[in-house]
C-alpha positions as CSV (number, residue, x, y, z in Angstrom):
1,M,-26.9,-3.0,96.8
2,G,-24.1,-3.3,95.0
3,W,-25.6,-5.9,92.3
4,M,-29.2,-4.0,92.0
5,F,-27.4,-1.2,90.6
6,V,-25.5,-3.1,88.1
7,Y,-28.5,-4.7,87.0
8,C,-30.2,-1.0,87.3
9,C,-27.8,0.2,84.7
10,L,-27.7,-2.6,82.4
11,F,-31.5,-2.8,82.5
12,S,-31.6,1.3,81.5
13,S,-29.3,0.2,78.6
14,L,-30.8,-2.2,77.0
15,E,-34.2,-0.7,77.5
16,C,-32.4,2.6,75.6
17,E,-31.0,0.4,73.1
18,L,-34.7,-1.5,72.5
19,C,-36.2,2.0,72.0
20,K,-33.7,2.8,69.3
21,G,-34.8,-0.2,67.4
22,R,-32.4,-2.4,67.7
23,T,-32.7,-6.4,68.1
24,W,-31.1,-8.6,71.0
25,S,-29.0,-10.2,68.8
26,A,-27.8,-7.0,67.4
27,L,-27.1,-5.6,71.1
28,F,-24.1,-8.7,71.3
29,T,-23.2,-9.3,67.3
30,P,-19.4,-7.7,67.3
31,A,-19.5,-5.0,64.8
32,E,-17.6,-5.3,61.5
33,P,-14.6,-3.1,61.0
34,R,-15.1,0.0,58.7
35,T,-13.0,0.8,55.9
36,V,-12.3,4.3,54.0
37,P,-12.2,3.3,49.9
38,A,-9.2,4.5,48.0
39,Q,-9.7,7.7,45.6
40,S,-7.5,7.6,42.4
41,G,-6.3,11.1,41.3
42,R,-6.3,12.5,44.6
43,S,-3.4,13.3,47.1
44,K,-4.0,13.1,50.6
45,R,-1.6,13.4,53.4
46,S,-2.3,13.6,57.1
47,G,-3.6,17.0,58.2
48,D,-3.6,18.1,54.5
49,E,-7.0,18.7,52.7
50,A,-7.1,16.0,49.1
51,F,-7.1,18.2,45.8
52,E,-7.0,17.1,41.9
53,V,-5.8,18.1,38.7
54,Y,-7.4,18.6,35.6
55,V,-6.8,18.9,31.9
56,S,-9.2,19.6,29.2
57,P,-8.8,17.7,26.6
58,E,-7.0,15.2,27.2
59,Q,-6.7,13.8,23.8
60,L,-6.0,16.7,21.2
61,V,-5.5,16.2,17.2
62,V,-3.7,19.2,16.1
63,E,-2.6,19.9,12.4
64,H,1.0,20.0,11.2
65,G,2.3,23.8,12.2
66,E,-1.2,24.7,13.8
67,Y,-2.4,25.7,17.2
68,S,-4.4,24.4,20.3
69,D,-5.5,25.7,23.9
70,I,-5.4,23.3,26.7
71,N,-7.0,24.1,30.1
72,C,-5.2,22.9,33.2
73,S,-7.4,23.1,36.7
74,T,-7.4,22.1,40.3
75,S,-9.9,21.4,42.9
76,C,-6.9,23.2,45.5
77,L,-8.5,26.5,46.6
78,Q,-4.8,28.2,46.6
79,P,-2.2,26.0,45.1
80,T,1.3,27.7,45.5
81,V,2.9,26.3,42.4
82,S,1.5,25.7,38.6
83,G,2.4,25.5,35.2
84,L,2.5,23.4,32.0
85,E,5.3,20.9,30.6
86,T,5.8,20.8,27.2
87,T,8.9,20.9,24.4
88,L,6.0,23.0,22.2
89,S,6.0,26.6,22.1
90,K,3.3,28.1,24.6
91,I,2.0,30.8,25.9
92,L,-0.8,31.5,28.8
93,L,-3.7,33.3,27.9
94,E,-5.3,33.1,31.0
95,K,-4.9,32.8,35.1
96,Q,-7.1,32.1,37.6
97,P,-6.1,30.9,41.1
98,Q,-7.5,27.1,40.3
99,W,-7.7,27.1,36.5
100,E,-4.9,28.3,33.2
101,L,-5.4,28.4,30.0
102,Y,-2.1,28.0,27.3
103,R,-2.1,27.8,23.8
104,V,0.4,25.8,22.4
105,F,1.7,26.3,19.0
106,N,4.2,24.6,15.7
107,V,3.0,21.2,16.6
108,S,5.1,19.0,14.4
109,K,5.3,15.5,16.2
110,D,3.3,13.8,18.7
111,T,3.9,14.5,22.0
112,V,2.4,14.5,25.3
113,V,1.8,17.6,27.5
114,Y,1.8,17.8,31.5
115,C,-0.1,20.0,33.3
116,H,1.0,20.3,37.4
117,F,-0.2,22.3,40.5
118,T,1.1,22.0,44.3
119,C,-0.9,22.3,47.2
120,S,-0.2,22.1,50.8
121,G,3.7,21.2,49.6
122,K,2.3,18.2,47.4
123,Q,2.3,18.0,43.9
124,L,0.0,16.3,41.2
125,Q,0.3,16.3,37.7
126,R,-2.1,15.1,34.8
127,N,-1.2,14.6,31.0
128,A,-2.7,15.1,27.5
129,S,-1.8,13.5,24.4
130,I,-1.2,15.6,21.0
131,T,-1.6,14.0,17.8
132,M,-0.5,15.7,14.8
133,F,-2.0,14.9,11.5
134,Y,-1.5,15.8,7.6
135,P,-5.0,16.1,6.2
136,P,-5.7,14.6,2.7
137,E,-4.9,18.1,0.7
138,Q,-5.1,16.3,-3.0
139,V,-7.2,13.5,-4.1
140,L,-6.3,12.1,-7.5
141,L,-8.1,9.7,-9.7
142,K,-6.7,8.2,-12.9
143,L,-8.9,5.8,-15.3
144,Q,-6.9,4.0,-18.0
145,P,-7.7,3.6,-20.6
146,T,-10.8,6.4,-20.4
147,W,-11.9,4.6,-23.7
148,V,-12.7,1.5,-23.4
149,T,-15.3,-1.2,-24.8
150,V,-18.1,-3.3,-23.3
151,G,-16.6,-6.7,-21.4
152,K,-13.0,-5.1,-21.7
153,V,-11.0,-4.4,-18.7
154,F,-9.8,-0.8,-17.3
155,T,-7.8,0.2,-14.0
156,M,-9.0,2.9,-11.5
157,E,-6.0,4.3,-9.7
158,C,-6.3,6.7,-7.1
159,R,-3.3,8.6,-5.1
160,V,-3.2,11.1,-2.2
161,P,0.6,12.8,-2.2
162,A,0.8,13.1,1.5
163,V,-1.2,12.3,4.3
164,A,-0.9,11.3,8.0
165,P,-1.2,9.1,10.3
166,L,-1.8,6.8,7.9
167,E,-3.2,3.8,9.7
168,N,-6.4,6.1,10.2
169,L,-6.9,6.8,6.7
170,T,-9.4,4.8,4.0
171,L,-10.0,5.3,0.3
172,T,-12.9,4.1,-1.2
173,L,-13.5,4.1,-5.3
174,L,-16.7,4.9,-6.3
175,R,-19.0,4.6,-9.3
176,G,-21.5,7.2,-8.9
177,Q,-22.6,6.6,-5.4
178,E,-21.8,2.7,-5.1
179,P,-18.6,1.5,-3.7
180,L,-16.2,-0.5,-5.9
181,H,-12.9,-1.4,-4.1
182,M,-12.2,0.2,-0.3
183,Q,-8.7,0.1,1.0
184,R,-7.3,0.7,4.6
185,F,-3.8,1.6,5.3
186,E,-0.8,0.6,7.9
187,G,1.6,2.6,9.5
188,A,3.6,3.5,12.6
189,T,5.3,6.7,11.7
190,A,3.9,10.0,12.1
191,A,5.4,11.5,9.3
192,P,3.6,12.1,5.9
193,Q,3.1,9.5,3.2
194,E,1.9,8.7,-0.1
195,A,-1.3,6.4,-0.4
196,M,-2.1,4.9,-3.3
197,I,-4.8,2.0,-4.4
198,T,-5.5,0.5,-7.7
199,H,-8.6,-1.7,-8.7
200,N,-9.4,-3.3,-12.1
201,S,-13.0,-3.3,-13.4
202,T,-14.7,-4.8,-16.3
203,A,-16.6,-2.2,-18.4
204,H,-20.3,-2.5,-18.7
205,K,-22.9,-0.6,-20.8
206,E,-24.3,1.3,-17.9
207,D,-20.9,2.6,-17.0
208,G,-20.9,5.4,-19.7
209,R,-23.7,7.0,-17.3
210,H,-22.0,7.3,-14.3
211,N,-18.8,9.4,-12.9
212,F,-15.9,7.8,-11.5
213,S,-14.3,9.3,-8.3
214,C,-12.3,8.3,-5.2
215,R,-12.8,9.7,-1.5
216,A,-10.5,9.7,1.1
217,E,-11.2,9.6,4.7
218,L,-9.0,10.4,7.9
219,D,-10.8,9.1,10.9
220,L,-9.2,10.8,13.9
221,Q,-12.5,10.3,16.1
222,P,-10.3,7.5,17.9
223,R,-7.8,10.1,19.0
224,G,-10.5,12.7,20.2
225,G,-10.8,14.4,16.8
226,G,-13.0,14.5,13.8
227,L,-13.6,12.7,10.4
228,I,-11.8,14.0,7.2
229,Q,-13.3,13.4,3.8
230,R,-12.1,14.7,0.4
231,T,-13.1,13.7,-2.7
232,S,-11.1,13.6,-6.1
233,E,-12.6,15.4,-9.3
234,P,-15.0,13.1,-11.0
235,Q,-14.0,11.3,-14.2
236,V,-15.9,9.8,-17.3
237,L,-15.8,6.5,-19.1
238,E,-16.3,6.4,-22.6
239,I,-18.0,3.1,-23.3
240,H,-18.0,1.4,-27.1
241,E,-20.5,-1.3,-27.7
242,P,-19.2,-3.9,-30.1
243,M,-21.2,-4.7,-33.3
244,P,-22.9,-8.0,-33.7
245,D,-21.1,-10.6,-36.5
246,N,-24.2,-10.4,-39.0
247,Q,-24.7,-6.7,-38.7
248,M,-21.2,-6.3,-39.7
249,V,-21.5,-8.6,-42.5
250,I,-24.1,-6.6,-44.2
251,I,-22.3,-3.3,-43.3
252,I,-19.0,-4.9,-45.6
253,A,-21.6,-5.8,-48.0
254,V,-23.1,-2.4,-48.6
255,V,-20.1,-0.5,-48.8
256,S,-18.8,-2.7,-51.5
257,V,-21.7,-2.6,-53.4
258,L,-21.4,0.9,-53.5
259,L,-17.9,0.9,-54.1
260,L,-18.3,-1.1,-57.5
261,L,-21.2,1.5,-58.5
262,F,-18.8,4.2,-58.0
263,V,-16.0,2.4,-60.0
264,A,-18.5,1.7,-62.8
265,S,-19.9,5.4,-62.9
266,V,-16.5,6.2,-63.3
267,L,-15.9,4.0,-66.1
268,L,-18.8,4.8,-67.7
269,C,-18.4,8.3,-67.5
270,F,-14.6,7.9,-69.2
271,V,-16.1,6.4,-72.1
272,F,-19.1,8.5,-73.0
273,G,-16.8,11.6,-72.9
274,Q,-14.4,10.1,-75.3
275,Q,-17.4,9.3,-77.3
276,W,-18.5,12.5,-77.2
277,H,-14.9,13.7,-77.9
278,Q,-14.7,11.9,-81.0
279,R,-17.8,12.9,-82.6
280,R,-17.2,17.0,-82.2
281,R,-13.6,16.4,-83.8
282,G,-15.9,14.4,-86.6
283,N,-18.0,17.5,-87.4
284,Y,-15.7,19.9,-87.1
285,G,-13.5,17.9,-90.1
286,V,-16.7,17.8,-92.5
287,Q,-17.5,21.4,-92.2
288,A,-14.0,22.5,-92.7
289,A,-13.7,20.5,-95.7
290,W,-17.0,22.3,-97.1
291,R,-15.3,25.7,-96.9
292,R,-12.5,24.6,-98.6
293,L,-14.7,23.4,-101.1
294,R,-16.7,26.6,-101.7
295,R,-13.7,29.1,-102.0
296,S,-12.1,26.8,-104.6
297,Y,-15.8,26.9,-106.4
298,R,-15.7,30.8,-106.3
299,A,-12.4,31.3,-107.3
């Protein structure tokens, strides 16, 4: 009777499993162990609920001396301790149980700030990087010389007095809208530095019909910012076209002939003037002698 009971139980369980759609091989294949995937940025302890900490934005670019707002938040429903750690001056603008809005100001260097929350005795933090920059306020272009003959060389000099970070700066020399020369800079310091480029170019006849300028681009997009552009005041180049040799010979010949004619006319005027003067003096002498003769006759 005992073996019949075992047979009935085994047959009933197999029947139930087959009804569920499982195959015979699946019934006798050992199950693989299940693993729990790891979750980064979370805190999970035995008996505690996992939570996360967020900071927005994670990358900031701030002009020297200006301010920016930072939001710290968490998935913990009731954090016990929270805050923003930084060496900059800060104020708390608004606070809710799961988020806080801060303002940091007087940014004078590159730095990192930390948002932190404590939930069920466990503390987590998340950082945000701040990049300080000096925009290219002045872009100065100088042409040397400003008057040049076709085929001769002139120099373009572009200067930006103070800009940072230097490694994100590009200067482009333009003739109209056409780029003539471009240069990127390298520098590891956050302090403002002067950027300058020079470029020698050969003057062409059509250069007199275009404006020359210099464009400065500070690309802060890789650091979480935008693209800042400044352009110098346009400069004009005066172009002088040299005359052909045969035309120069003709001009010299014409000028020489005109000069000879002028000298000849002056000499002729002088000669004719002298003759006219002598002729007038001779007539006056005859008339005076005639008057004296008449007076003596009357006497």
